[in-house]
KEZA-545718 format. One record per atom (N, C-alpha, C): residue in three letters; x, y, z; atom name. Coordinates in nm, 4 decimals. Layout:
N
+------+----------+----------+----------+--------+
: doro :       xx :       yy :       zz : drenpa :
+------+----------+----------+----------+--------+
:  ALA :        X :        Y :        Z :     CA :
...
+------+----------+----------+----------+--------+
This chain:
73
+------+----------+----------+----------+--------+
: doro :       xx :       yy :       zz : drenpa :
+------+----------+----------+----------+--------+
:  MET :  12.9744 :   9.1234 :   7.8796 :      N :
:  MET :  12.9134 :   9.1858 :   7.9898 :     CA :
:  MET :  12.7947 :   9.0982 :   8.0458 :      C :
:  PHE :  12.7823 :   9.0421 :   8.1684 :      N :
:  PHE :  12.6650 :   8.9963 :   8.2083 :     CA :
:  PHE :  12.5663 :   9.0886 :   8.2522 :      C :
:  HIS :  12.4329 :   9.0238 :   8.2563 :      N :
:  HIS :  12.3130 :   9.0860 :   8.3050 :     CA :
:  HIS :  12.2759 :   9.1223 :   8.4516 :      C :
:  ARG :  12.2510 :   9.2333 :   8.4757 :      N :
:  ARG :  12.1958 :   9.2746 :   8.6181 :     CA :
:  ARG :  12.0787 :   9.3210 :   8.6531 :      C :
:  GLU :  12.0042 :   9.2896 :   8.7476 :      N :
:  GLU :  11.8776 :   9.3399 :   8.7885 :     CA :
:  GLU :  11.8868 :   9.4321 :   8.9077 :      C :
:  LYS :  11.8152 :   9.5362 :   8.9142 :      N :
:  LYS :  11.8020 :   9.6060 :   9.0437 :     CA :
:  LYS :  11.6637 :   9.6394 :   9.1002 :      C :
:  LYS :  11.6639 :   9.6068 :   9.2228 :      N :
:  LYS :  11.5094 :   9.5976 :   9.2855 :     CA :
:  LYS :  11.5336 :   9.6868 :   9.3935 :      C :
:  VAL :  11.4322 :   9.7542 :   9.4093 :      N :
:  VAL :  11.4311 :   9.8619 :   9.5311 :     CA :
:  VAL :  11.3099 :   9.8397 :   9.5992 :      C :
:  ILE :  11.3172 :   9.8128 :   9.7308 :      N :
:  ILE :  11.2312 :   9.7748 :   9.8319 :     CA :
:  ILE :  11.2136 :   9.8929 :   9.9162 :      C :
:  TYR :  11.0750 :   9.9471 :   9.9715 :      N :
:  TYR :  11.0829 :  10.0404 :  10.0782 :     CA :
:  TYR :  11.0162 :   9.9519 :  10.2001 :      C :
:  VAL :  11.1102 :   9.9956 :  10.2898 :      N :
:  VAL :  11.0675 :   9.8626 :  10.4321 :     CA :
:  VAL :  11.0400 :   9.9566 :  10.5292 :      C :
:  GLU :  10.9148 :   9.9108 :  10.5990 :      N :
:  GLU :  10.8833 :   9.9752 :  10.7469 :     CA :
:  GLU :  10.9282 :   9.9033 :  10.8443 :      C :
:  GLY :  10.9753 :   9.9723 :  10.9361 :      N :
:  GLY :  10.9924 :   9.9146 :  11.0584 :     CA :
:  GLY :  11.1499 :   9.8818 :  11.1112 :      C :
:  MET :  11.2505 :   9.9205 :  11.0176 :      N :
:  MET :  11.4004 :   9.9159 :  11.0493 :     CA :
:  MET :  11.4351 :  10.0550 :  11.1176 :      C :
:  HIS :  11.4885 :  10.0489 :  11.2663 :      N :
:  HIS :  11.5083 :  10.1510 :  11.3051 :     CA :
:  HIS :  11.6435 :  10.1628 :  11.3746 :      C :
:  CYS :  11.7483 :  10.0786 :  11.3141 :      N :
:  CYS :  11.8886 :  10.1013 :  11.3763 :     CA :
:  CYS :  11.9888 :  10.0086 :  11.2908 :      C :
:  GLU :  12.0897 :  10.0280 :  11.3100 :      N :
:  GLU :  12.1805 :   9.9331 :  11.2189 :     CA :
:  GLU :  12.1730 :   9.8099 :  11.2216 :      C :
:  HIS :  12.1368 :   9.7451 :  11.3628 :      N :
:  HIS :  12.1292 :   9.6309 :  11.3544 :     CA :
:  HIS :  12.0129 :   9.5806 :  11.2851 :      C :
:  CYS :  11.8998 :   9.6202 :  11.2530 :      N :
:  CYS :  11.7906 :   9.6098 :  11.1765 :     CA :
:  CYS :  11.8334 :   9.5983 :  11.0279 :      C :
:  ALA :  11.9003 :   9.6909 :  10.9957 :      N :
:  ALA :  11.9509 :   9.7308 :  10.8494 :     CA :
:  ALA :  12.0515 :   9.5924 :  10.8273 :      C :
:  LYS :  12.1437 :   9.5450 :  10.8873 :      N :
:  LYS :  12.2258 :   9.4525 :  10.8907 :     CA :
:  LYS :  12.1510 :   9.3152 :  10.8757 :      C :
:  LYS :  12.0624 :   9.3073 :  10.9576 :      N :
:  LYS :  11.9800 :   9.1880 :  10.9470 :     CA :
:  LYS :  11.8921 :   9.1700 :  10.8323 :      C :
:  VAL :  11.8245 :   9.2809 :  10.7573 :      N :
:  VAL :  11.7716 :   9.2571 :  10.6662 :     CA :
:  VAL :  11.8909 :   9.2346 :  10.5310 :      C :
:  GLU :  12.0221 :   9.2907 :  10.5349 :      N :
:  GLU :  12.1009 :   9.2881 :  10.4463 :     CA :
:  GLU :  12.1683 :   9.1466 :  10.4540 :      C :
:  ASN :  12.1977 :   9.0782 :  10.5489 :      N :
:  ASN :  12.2516 :   8.9532 :  10.5466 :     CA :
:  ASN :  12.1367 :   8.8604 :  10.5372 :      C :
:  ALA :  11.9997 :   8.8771 :  10.5536 :      N :
:  ALA :  11.8897 :   8.7634 :  10.4963 :     CA :
:  ALA :  11.8917 :   8.7697 :  10.3631 :      C :
:  LEU :  11.8997 :   8.9165 :  10.3016 :      N :
:  LEU :  11.8903 :   8.8894 :  10.1508 :     CA :
:  LEU :  12.0033 :   8.8635 :  10.0726 :      C :
:  LYS :  12.1243 :   8.8823 :  10.1246 :      N :
:  LYS :  12.2580 :   8.8277 :  10.0963 :     CA :
:  LYS :  12.2458 :   8.6656 :  10.0681 :      C :
:  THR :  12.1849 :   8.6139 :  10.1136 :      N :
:  THR :  12.1707 :   8.4310 :  10.1292 :     CA :
:  THR :  12.1295 :   8.4201 :   9.9981 :      C :
:  LEU :  12.0416 :   8.4851 :   9.9244 :      N :
:  LEU :  11.9777 :   8.4427 :   9.8132 :     CA :
:  LEU :  12.0727 :   8.4353 :   9.6925 :      C :
:  GLU :  12.0307 :   8.3159 :   9.6281 :      N :
:  GLU :  12.1133 :   8.2912 :   9.4986 :     CA :
:  GLU :  12.1021 :   8.3908 :   9.4144 :      C :
:  GLY :  12.2311 :   8.4302 :   9.3281 :      N :
:  GLY :  12.2228 :   8.5461 :   9.2530 :     CA :
:  GLY :  12.2571 :   8.6890 :   9.2940 :      C :
:  VAL :  12.2463 :   8.7336 :   9.4258 :      N :
:  VAL :  12.2315 :   8.8122 :   9.4874 :     CA :
:  VAL :  12.3723 :   8.8881 :   9.5010 :      C :
:  LEU :  12.4228 :   8.9955 :   9.4109 :      N :
:  LEU :  12.5620 :   9.0508 :   9.4418 :     CA :
:  LEU :  12.5784 :   9.1431 :   9.5161 :      C :
:  LYS :  12.5018 :   9.2311 :   9.5432 :      N :
:  LYS :  12.4909 :   9.3412 :   9.6342 :     CA :
:  LYS :  12.3641 :   9.4002 :   9.6997 :      C :
:  VAL :  12.3557 :   9.4294 :   9.8537 :      N :
:  VAL :  12.2448 :   9.4656 :   9.9260 :     CA :
:  VAL :  12.2823 :   9.6095 :  10.0061 :      C :
:  LYS :  12.2204 :   9.7289 :   9.9643 :      N :
:  LYS :  12.2234 :   9.8500 :  10.0207 :     CA :
:  LYS :  12.1136 :   9.9094 :  10.1259 :      C :
:  VAL :  12.1197 :   9.9204 :  10.2330 :      N :
:  VAL :  11.9952 :   9.9554 :  10.3180 :     CA :
:  VAL :  12.0223 :  10.1042 :  10.3550 :      C :
:  ASN :  11.9256 :  10.1715 :  10.3327 :      N :
:  ASN :  11.9221 :  10.3070 :  10.3936 :     CA :
:  ASN :  11.8124 :  10.3299 :  10.4775 :      C :
:  LEU :  11.8604 :  10.3312 :  10.6020 :      N :
:  LEU :  11.7545 :  10.3646 :  10.7175 :     CA :
:  LEU :  11.6747 :  10.4904 :  10.6876 :      C :
:  ASN :  11.7341 :  10.6129 :  10.6839 :      N :
:  ASN :  11.6529 :  10.7546 :  10.6602 :     CA :
:  ASN :  11.5553 :  10.7341 :  10.5559 :      C :
:  SER :  11.5613 :  10.6326 :  10.4191 :      N :
:  SER :  11.4577 :  10.6607 :  10.3289 :     CA :
:  SER :  11.3812 :  10.5329 :  10.3126 :      C :
:  LYS :  11.4148 :  10.4425 :  10.4269 :      N :
:  LYS :  11.3579 :  10.3067 :  10.4423 :     CA :
:  LYS :  11.3639 :  10.2063 :  10.3094 :      C :
:  GLU :  11.5234 :  10.2600 :  10.2550 :      N :
:  GLU :  11.5117 :  10.1802 :  10.0925 :     CA :
:  GLU :  11.5990 :  10.0701 :  10.1192 :      C :
:  VAL :  11.5665 :   9.9651 :  10.0344 :      N :
:  VAL :  11.6614 :   9.8636 :  10.0328 :     CA :
:  VAL :  11.6718 :   9.8418 :   9.8785 :      C :
:  VAL :  11.8118 :   9.8489 :   9.8488 :      N :
:  VAL :  11.8491 :   9.8001 :   9.7005 :     CA :
:  VAL :  11.9171 :   9.6992 :   9.6715 :      C :
:  ILE :  11.8828 :   9.6071 :   9.6027 :      N :
:  ILE :  11.9201 :   9.4568 :   9.5635 :     CA :
:  ILE :  11.9725 :   9.4496 :   9.4397 :      C :
:  ILE :  12.1319 :   9.4025 :   9.4014 :      N :
:  ILE :  12.1734 :   9.4188 :   9.2694 :     CA :
:  ILE :  12.1877 :   9.2697 :   9.2344 :      C :
:  SER :  12.1231 :   9.2037 :   9.1713 :      N :
:  SER :  12.1272 :   9.0321 :   9.1464 :     CA :
:  SER :  12.1644 :   9.0021 :   8.9981 :      C :
:  LYS :  12.2170 :   8.8863 :   8.9721 :      N :
:  LYS :  12.2744 :   8.8447 :   8.8371 :     CA :
:  LYS :  12.1377 :   8.7922 :   8.7800 :      C :
:  GLU :  12.0224 :   8.7740 :   8.8255 :      N :
:  GLU :  11.8973 :   8.7462 :   8.7689 :     CA :
:  GLU :  11.7876 :   8.7970 :   8.8470 :      C :
:  THR :  11.6669 :   8.7715 :   8.7781 :      N :
:  THR :  11.5547 :   8.8332 :   8.8529 :     CA :
:  THR :  11.5307 :   8.7527 :   8.9704 :      C :
:  ILE :  11.4710 :   8.8051 :   9.0940 :      N :
:  ILE :  11.4360 :   8.7550 :   9.2069 :     CA :
:  ILE :  11.2812 :   8.7678 :   9.2214 :      C :
:  ALA :  11.2277 :   8.6797 :   9.2242 :      N :
:  ALA :  11.0739 :   8.6710 :   9.2713 :     CA :
:  ALA :  11.0392 :   8.7671 :   9.3851 :      C :
:  ASP :  10.9584 :   8.8571 :   9.3604 :      N :
:  ASP :  10.9012 :   8.9541 :   9.4309 :     CA :
:  ASP :  10.8352 :   8.8946 :   9.5718 :      C :
:  GLU :  10.7832 :   8.7691 :   9.5645 :      N :
:  GLU :  10.7287 :   8.6932 :   9.6426 :     CA :
:  GLU :  10.8561 :   8.6375 :   9.7487 :      C :
:  LYS :  10.9673 :   8.5855 :   9.6767 :      N :
:  LYS :  11.0567 :   8.5487 :   9.7597 :     CA :
:  LYS :  11.1303 :   8.6667 :   9.8543 :      C :
:  LEU :  11.1188 :   8.7764 :   9.8012 :      N :
:  LEU :  11.1638 :   8.9001 :   9.8636 :     CA :
:  LEU :  11.0855 :   8.9314 :   9.9732 :      C :
:  ARG :  10.9654 :   8.9070 :   9.9680 :      N :
:  ARG :  10.8643 :   8.9721 :  10.0408 :     CA :
:  ARG :  10.8645 :   8.8703 :  10.1420 :      C :
:  GLU :  10.8769 :   8.7266 :  10.1454 :      N :
:  GLU :  10.8794 :   8.6211 :  10.2125 :     CA :
:  GLU :  11.0034 :   8.6408 :  10.3402 :      C :
:  ILE :  11.1017 :   8.6823 :  10.2918 :      N :
:  ILE :  11.2495 :   8.6726 :  10.3802 :     CA :
:  ILE :  11.2253 :   8.7990 :  10.4538 :      C :
:  ILE :  11.1677 :   8.9252 :  10.3993 :      N :
:  ILE :  11.1489 :   9.0597 :  10.4780 :     CA :
:  ILE :  11.0524 :   9.0544 :  10.5765 :      C :
:  GLU :  10.9436 :   8.9934 :  10.5348 :      N :
:  GLU :  10.8157 :   8.9687 :  10.6553 :     CA :
:  GLU :  10.8795 :   8.8582 :  10.7381 :      C :
:  SER :  10.9541 :   8.7690 :  10.7340 :      N :
:  SER :  10.9985 :   8.6611 :  10.8068 :     CA :
:  SER :  11.0705 :   8.7321 :  10.9350 :      C :
:  LEU :  11.1310 :   8.8835 :  10.8936 :      N :
:  LEU :  11.2087 :   8.9255 :  10.9836 :     CA :
:  LEU :  11.1457 :   9.0518 :  11.0703 :      C :
:  ASP :  10.9929 :   9.0049 :  11.0254 :      N :
:  ASP :  10.9037 :   9.1099 :  11.1051 :     CA :
:  ASP :  10.8673 :   9.2621 :  11.0867 :      C :
:  TYR :  10.9504 :   9.2777 :  10.9363 :      N :
:  TYR :  10.9468 :   9.3996 :  10.8736 :     CA :
:  TYR :  10.8447 :   9.4080 :  10.7827 :      C :
:  GLN :  10.7780 :   9.5397 :  10.7464 :      N :
:  GLN :  10.6510 :   9.5402 :  10.6382 :     CA :
:  GLN :  10.7123 :   9.5915 :  10.4939 :      C :
:  ILE :  10.6703 :   9.5402 :  10.4170 :      N :
:  ILE :  10.6990 :   9.6021 :  10.2783 :     CA :
:  ILE :  10.6042 :   9.6825 :  10.2218 :      C :
:  LEU :  10.6611 :   9.8500 :  10.1971 :      N :
:  LEU :  10.5705 :   9.9411 :  10.1577 :     CA :
:  LEU :  10.5426 :   9.9501 :  10.0115 :      C :
:  GLU :  10.6784 :   9.9102 :   9.9422 :      N :
:  GLU :  10.6561 :   9.9404 :   9.7973 :     CA :
:  GLU :  10.7692 :   9.8318 :   9.7220 :      C :
:  MET :  10.7613 :   9.7800 :   9.6262 :      N :
:  MET :  10.8892 :   9.7373 :   9.5159 :     CA :
:  MET :  10.8874 :   9.7826 :   9.4259 :      C :
:  LYS :  10.9935 :   9.8315 :   9.3596 :      N :
:  LYS :  11.0160 :   9.8621 :   9.2212 :     CA :
:  LYS :  11.1173 :   9.8021 :   9.1516 :      C :
+------+----------+----------+----------+--------+
């Protein structure tokens, strides 16, 4: 069994399916990402990856799309 990491990010500014898809597609370009799930109602982005991805890298991608990170867990 291989190692999996789960990161939950709360993102402000996503208002529609297009926003959600934009964030999802951008995060899927990161090496090691297995799955990205965006929930517009809770502003939650869940990332499942093979290894730990630096918070700074996630912040850089999301903020480059003009969204604001409220919290990372």
